[in-house]
N, C-alpha and C positions, 0 to 999 in steps of 0.2 A: 719699226722704222717710220720716220716722218715722210709723208708724201710731198708736203709743201710747207715752206717757212716764209712768213711775211714779217718784214722788218719795217716798222713805221717810224715816222718822224713826229715832230711836235704837233699836238692837236688830235692825234688818233690814239686813244688810250684803251680801247676795247675792240673786240672783234665780234660784230653782230653775227648771230647764227651759229656760233661755236658751241657745240654740245659736249657734255661730259668733260667740261673744262677742269684742268688741274694746273695750279700755280706752283712753279718751282723756281729755285735760285740755282743757277748753273755757274760754277767757278770756271773762268776763262783766264788766259794769260793777260787779258786787258782788265780784269776785275770781275766782280759778280754781275750776272745778267739775270733779270727777271723774265721768265718764259711762261707763257700760258699755252698749254697744249690741249687739244681736243679733237672733235670730229665734225666735219662738214660734208654732207652728202656722201658719207661712207669713206671719206679720205681723212687720213691723220694729218692734222695741221698744227704747226707751232707758230705762235705769235710773239714777237719781241717788240716792245715799245722802246725805241732807241733812247728816250729820255726818262724811262721808268713808266710804271703802270698807273701812277697817279698824276693828276693835273697839277702842273707847277707853272709859275710865271717865269718864263725864260726871256720874255721880252718886256722891257721896262715901258711903262705907260708914258705916252707923250705928254709933256708938261705944257700947259697953256700959258 
């Protein structure tokens, strides 16, 4: 059982300090979700990057 789940927004793609990390894809009613689970200070933690685990440009650059 997971002790803590962290759901992040844009710009946070990794969870520093997560040991024994395992990447999984979980099927939900909203579509697939990428989940990284592991251990921090003896607690089981799951990390979900709301926009995916890789950096993507969700904000268009300002034109000069």
